[in-house]
C-alpha positions in Angstrom: -22.3 15.7 0.5 -19.1 16.2 2.4 -15.7 15.2 1.2 -12.1 15.7 2.2 -10.5 17.7 -0.7 -7.3 19.5 -1.5 -6.1 22.1 -4.0 -3.2 20.2 -5.5 0.1 22.0 -5.2 -1.2 24.4 -2.6 0.0 23.6 1.0 -2.5 23.9 3.8 -5.5 23.6 1.5 -6.9 20.3 2.9 -10.4 20.8 4.1 -13.8 19.2 4.4 -15.9 20.7 1.6 -19.3 20.2 0.0 -19.2 18.4 -3.3 -22.0 17.2 -5.6 -23.5 13.8 -5.0 -21.9 11.2 -7.3 -23.8 10.6 -10.5 -24.0 6.9 -10.9 -23.5 5.7 -14.5 -25.4 2.7 -15.6 -23.6 -0.4 -14.5 -21.7 1.2 -11.6 -21.9 0.6 -7.9 -23.1 3.3 -5.6 -21.2 3.0 -2.3 -21.5 4.5 1.1 -18.1 5.3 2.6 -17.1 3.5 5.7 -13.5 4.7 6.1 -10.3 5.7 4.4 -6.7 5.0 5.5 -4.2 7.8 5.5 -0.6 7.2 4.3 2.5 9.1 3.3 1.2 9.7 -0.2 -1.9 11.5 1.3 0.3 13.6 3.5 2.6 14.6 0.6 -0.5 15.6 -1.4 -1.8 17.7 1.5 1.7 19.3 1.8 1.4 20.4 -1.9 4.2 18.2 -3.1 2.1 16.7 -5.9 -1.4 15.6 -6.9 -3.6 16.4 -9.9 -7.2 17.5 -9.8 -9.7 16.1 -12.3 -9.8 18.0 -15.6 -11.6 21.3 -15.2 -11.6 21.1 -11.4 -9.7 23.1 -8.9 -9.8 20.6 -6.1 -9.2 16.9 -5.7 -11.1 14.5 -3.4 -8.3 12.6 -1.8 -8.3 9.1 -0.3 -7.0 6.0 -2.1 -7.1 3.5 0.8 -10.9 2.9 0.6 -13.5 0.9 2.4 -17.2 1.2 1.6 -20.6 -0.5 1.8 -22.6 -1.1 -1.4 -25.8 0.9 -1.4 -26.9 0.0 -5.0 -25.5 -2.5 -7.4 -26.6 -3.5 -10.9 -28.3 -6.9 -11.1 -25.8 -8.1 -13.6 -22.9 -7.6 -11.2 -21.4 -9.9 -8.5 -22.2 -7.3 -5.9 -25.2 -6.8 -3.7 -26.4 -4.0 -1.3 -24.6 -4.3 2.0 -21.4 -5.9 0.6 -18.1 -4.5 1.9 -16.1 -3.2 -1.0 -12.8 -1.6 -1.8 -12.0 0.4 -5.0 -8.9 -0.2 -7.0 -6.8 2.9 -7.2 -5.2 3.1 -10.7 -7.0 3.1 -14.1 -5.3 2.3 -17.4 -4.3 5.0 -19.8 -6.7 5.8 -22.6 -4.2 5.0 -25.4 -3.6 2.3 -24.0 0.0 1.0 -23.7 0.6 -2.7 -24.1 0.6 -3.3 -20.4 -2.6 -1.4 -19.7 -4.3 -3.1 -22.6 -3.7 -6.4 -20.9 -4.9 -5.4 -17.4 -1.4 -4.8 -16.1 -2.0 -1.1 -15.6 0.2 -1.0 -12.5 3.0 -1.4 -15.1 1.9 1.4 -17.4 4.6 2.3 -19.9 3.6 5.8 -21.0 2.6 7.4 -17.7 -0.9 8.3 -18.9 -2.7 6.3 -16.2 -5.0 8.0 -13.7 -5.3 7.3 -10.0 -8.3 7.9 -7.7 -7.4 10.4 -5.0 -4.0 11.1 -6.5 -3.9 11.8 -10.3 -6.8 13.3 -12.2 -9.6 11.2 -10.6 -11.4 12.0 -7.4 -10.7 9.6 -4.6 -12.7 7.8 -2.0 -12.8 10.3 0.9 -16.4 11.3 0.4 -19.6 10.2 2.0 -20.6 8.4 -1.1 -18.7 7.3 -4.2 -19.3 5.2 -7.4 -17.1 2.6 -9.0 -17.2 0.3 -12.0 -17.5 -3.3 -10.7 -14.4 -4.1 -12.8 -12.4 -1.9 -10.4 -14.0 -3.1 -7.1 -13.2 -6.0 -4.8 -15.5 -7.6 -2.3 -14.3 -8.2 1.2 -15.1 -10.7 3.9 -17.8 -9.3 6.1 -15.6 -9.7 9.1 -13.2 -7.1 7.9 -15.6 -4.1 8.5 -13.2 -2.6 11.0 -9.9 -3.0 9.1 -10.8 -3.4 5.4 -9.1 -0.1 4.5 -5.8 -2.1 4.9 -6.7 -3.7 1.5 -4.9 -1.1 -0.6 -1.5 -1.3 1.2 -1.9 -5.1 1.3 -2.4 -5.1 -2.5 0.9 -3.3 -2.8 2.8 -6.0 -0.9 0.8 -8.7 -2.6 2.2 -7.4 -5.9 5.7 -7.2 -4.4 5.5 -10.8 -3.4 4.2 -11.8 -6.8 7.1 -10.1 -8.4 9.6 -11.7 -6.1 8.3 -15.1 -6.9 8.3 -14.5 -10.6 12.0 -13.5 -10.4 12.8 -16.4 -8.2 11.2 -18.8 -10.6 13.9 -18.1 -13.3 15.6 -21.1 -11.6 15.1 -23.5 -8.7 13.7 -21.3 -5.8 12.7 -22.6 -2.4 13.3 -19.6 -0.1 13.4 -20.2 3.6 14.2 -16.8 5.2 12.8 -13.3 4.6 13.9 -10.0 5.9 11.6 -7.0 5.9 13.2 -3.6 6.5 10.7 -1.1 8.0 7.8 -1.9 10.4 5.3 0.6 9.0 2.0 -0.6 7.5 3.7 -1.8 4.3 6.5 -3.6 6.1 4.2 -5.2 8.6 1.8 -6.4 5.9 4.8 -7.7 3.9 5.8 -9.7 7.0 2.3 -11.0 7.3 2.3 -12.3 3.7 5.8 -13.8 4.3 4.5 -15.7 7.4 1.6 -16.9 5.3 4.1 -18.3 2.9 5.7 -20.4 5.6 8.9 -18.4 5.7 11.1 -17.6 8.7 10.5 -13.9 8.9 12.7 -11.1 10.4 11.7 -7.5 10.6 14.2 -4.6 11.1 13.2 -1.2 12.4 14.9 1.5 14.4 12.3 2.0 17.2 12.9 0.3 20.5 9.4 0.7 22.1 5.8 1.3 21.1 3.6 -1.3 19.3 5.9 -2.4 16.4 8.0 -5.0 18.3 4.8 -6.6 19.7 3.1 -6.6 16.2 6.1 -8.4 14.8 6.1 -10.9 17.6 2.3 -11.4 17.1 3.1 -12.8 13.7 5.6 -15.2 15.1 8.4 -13.2 13.4 11.6 -11.8 14.9 12.1 -8.1 15.5 15.5 -6.5 15.1 16.9 -3.1 15.9 20.1 -1.6 14.5 21.6 -1.9 11.0 21.0 -4.3 8.1 24.6 -5.4 8.4 24.2 -6.3 12.1 20.9 -8.1 11.5 22.3 -10.1 8.6 25.3 -11.2 10.6 22.8 -13.7 12.2 20.7 -14.4 9.1 21.3 -14.7 5.4 17.9 -13.9 3.9 16.8 -15.4 0.6 14.4 -12.5 0.2 14.5 -8.9 1.3 11.4 -6.6 1.1 12.7 -3.0 1.6 9.9 -0.7 2.9 11.8 2.3 4.3 13.1 4.1 1.2 16.1 5.2 3.3 19.1 5.2 1.0 21.6 3.7 3.4 19.2 0.8 4.2 18.5 0.3 0.5 22.1 -0.2 -0.4 22.9 -2.2 2.7 20.0 -4.5 1.7 21.5 -5.0 -1.7 24.5 -6.6 0.0 22.4 -8.5 2.5 20.8 -11.3 0.6 22.2 -14.8 0.3 23.3 -16.3 -3.1 20.5 -16.1 -5.7 18.8 -13.6 -3.4 15.9 -11.3 -4.4 15.6 -7.7 -3.1 12.3 -6.0 -3.7 12.2 -2.2 -3.2 8.9 -0.8 -2.2 9.9 2.4 -0.3 10.0 5.6 -2.2 13.1 7.6 -1.3 13.3 11.4 -0.7 15.6 13.1 -3.2 18.7 15.1 -2.5 20.5 12.7 0.0 24.0 11.7 -0.9 25.8 8.5 0.1 29.3 7.1 -0.4 29.2 3.4 -1.4 31.6 0.9 -2.7 29.7 0.5 -6.0 32.3 -1.9 -7.5 32.0 -4.3 -4.6 28.2 -4.2 -4.6 28.1 -4.9 -8.4 30.5 -7.7 -8.0 28.4 -9.4 -5.3 25.2 -9.0 -7.2 26.7 -10.5 -10.4 28.6 -13.3 -8.8 25.7 -14.4 -6.6 23.0 -14.1 -9.3 21.1 -11.7 -7.1 18.2 -9.6 -8.4 17.1 -6.1 -7.3 13.6 -5.1 -8.4 11.3 -2.2 -7.8 7.5 -2.6 -7.2 4.8 0.0 -6.9 1.0 0.2 -7.1 -1.3 -2.8 -7.8 -3.8 -4.1 -10.3 -7.1 -5.8 -9.8 -5.4 -9.2 -9.4 -3.3 -7.9 -6.6 -6.3 -6.5 -4.8 -7.9 -10.0 -5.0 -4.7 -11.6 -3.6 -4.8 -9.0 -0.8 -8.4 -9.8 0.0 -7.5 -13.4 0.4 -4.5 -12.6 2.6 -6.6 -10.4 4.9 -9.4 -12.9 5.1 -6.8 -15.5 6.4 -5.2 -13.2 8.9 -5.9 -12.9 12.6 -8.5 -10.2 12.9 -7.2 -8.9 16.2 -3.7 -8.5 14.8 -5.0 -6.6 11.8 -7.1 -4.3 14.0 -4.0 -3.6 16.1 -2.3 -2.0 13.0 -4.8 0.8 13.2 -3.5 3.1 15.9 -5.9 6.0 15.5 -9.5 6.3 14.3 -10.8 9.8 13.7 -14.1 11.2 12.4 -14.2 13.2 9.2 -14.3 16.5 11.1 -11.2 15.5 12.9 -9.2 14.7 9.7 -6.4 17.0 10.7 -5.2 14.7 13.4 -4.6 11.9 10.8 -2.2 14.2 8.9 -0.1 15.1 11.9 2.6 12.8 13.2 1.9 11.0 16.5 4.1 8.9 18.8 3.8 5.2 18.3 1.7 5.6 15.2 1.2 2.8 12.7 -1.9 3.6 10.7 -4.4 6.5 11.0 -7.9 6.0 9.7 -10.7 8.5 9.0 -14.1 7.0 9.6 -17.4 8.0 7.8 -19.6 5.2 9.2 -19.7 5.4 12.9 -22.9 3.4 13.8 
């Protein structure tokens, strides 16, 4: 069968190659691929920045934003042939650490976890794949065109869970949220904020293209400019930072209202230097009981929360997040920047 594979650490090695049919272990689902989403992580792996092939292999099947349709399911499972399904990305380490042993493998303490399409496990960008039902989540049948948004939605579902856990250390009734960055993670974070009944503001640098309209479609307010300029008009109780841009990150730390929570979800590039007033920033965080947390990846519970959020969302709005759909043979286009891009998707099922 055909799959999109890469030789990790080797730039320009991304290619459609022939790989063996998956060998279904007893109890697993056999799944026909429908589509995979492409994100910055995939592009970094394709650039040779990181990525790990399975033990004994030279190439890695990439793709962690999965969407498939069950072909075969064990009778004892909660799945049936024809179900739409998404595979969880991370697997717990074999030791395991205390977090992994309790199903919180997104919080792995020793770094020995594996990840499909990223670290030591083949991903979902193949015509068929298998998955243990314990690491699969069923989707509403109406999400066949946009279910590959589940993985990024799981990331923000976890972020919101973490924000609420931190907020619950004392009385917490937030009213206003600011999301910095209007990429897929930022827009999905805004969606979940709207679903929580918050007044939502989204900050991004672009002035045209689809992003302002996507924000307006949620009933949220779109802002351009700086965090400081935006927060001169609002004092957010919660900030979800989804750019990873150092200046935005530190500006966001100073942007929350008293008892504010800032959740960092954007991964920064290394090597950039900033000059900040660290003493003033520390003073504000301490005196206002603010909290700054990082959040990455997701476990099975977060995928379930994401499935619920997508099922409640407007389908036309979700579909509009997908700016380009390409066939497997046209995969290269999904890895090249395009004007007004939000989310590029590689499709396997075209009928």
